[in-house]
N, C-alpha and C positions, 0 to 999 in steps of 0.2 A: 800344155803346150810349153815350149821353151820360151824364155823371156830374155830380152835385151834391155839394158838400161843405158841412158846417156852417161850416167856416172856409175862407177863401180860400187854397187851396194850388195856385197856378198851376204850380209846378215839379214836382209830384208825378208821378213815373214809376217803374215797377218792378212787382214782384210783391208782393201782400199779400192774405192770406185767400183764396187760390185764384183770384185775379183778376189780370190784367195791366193796368196803367194806363199810358197814354202820351199825351203832348201832341201834337196834330196841328195844325200852324200854319195849314194851309189851312182847316180846319174852325173854328179859333179856339177850341177847347175841349179838355178832357181826355176821351179815350175809354177805355172799359174792355171787356175780353172775358174769358171764362173761360180759365184756363190749362189747356191740354191737352198731354199728352205725345204727340208724333207716333208713329204706329204704324210698326213696321218691316215693310215689305212691299215687293214688287218694284216697284210703281208709285211708292212714295215714293223708292226708290233711284234710279229712272229720273228723277224730277223733280229730285232732288239733282244728278245729272249734267247735266241740262239747265241748271239755274241756274248751275252752275259754268262751263259753256261760255259762257253769256251774260255772266258777270262777266269771263271771259277776253277777250271781244271788245273791251271798253273803248271804247265809242263816243265820238266827239269831242264836245266841249262844245257846239258849234253844233248837232249832231244832237239832243242832249238838249234844248237850248233850243227847237228846233222843236216837240218834243212838248209842252213846257210852254206855248208860245204857242197850240198847237192846243187844249189843255185849257182855257185861258182863254176862247178863242173859243167852244168847245163849251158851256161853262157859261153863256155870255151869251145863248145861244139861248132864246127864250121857252118852248120846250117843256121845257127842262132847268132852268128857274129854280127849281122846287120841290125837285128832287133833283139837285143838282150832283155831278159826278164829282170825287172828291178824290184819286185815285191817279195 
């Protein structure tokens, strides 16, 4: 969710009062979400292994740039103007 502060705190990130606050440069504002402790279950363990494998691949910078360029073009489409993808 988008957040509003009484005082302008642009660099506010971290945990406070059961919420996690972080700055998202593409959205241009501070986002907040409830802090939740992840459950320990078999599917979470499987996802952990999948993410570790993806990190181990270490794709080239050009490959990553292609995805960033695609995201920019995707967000420029008239259909996606109201709800742009930010990830």
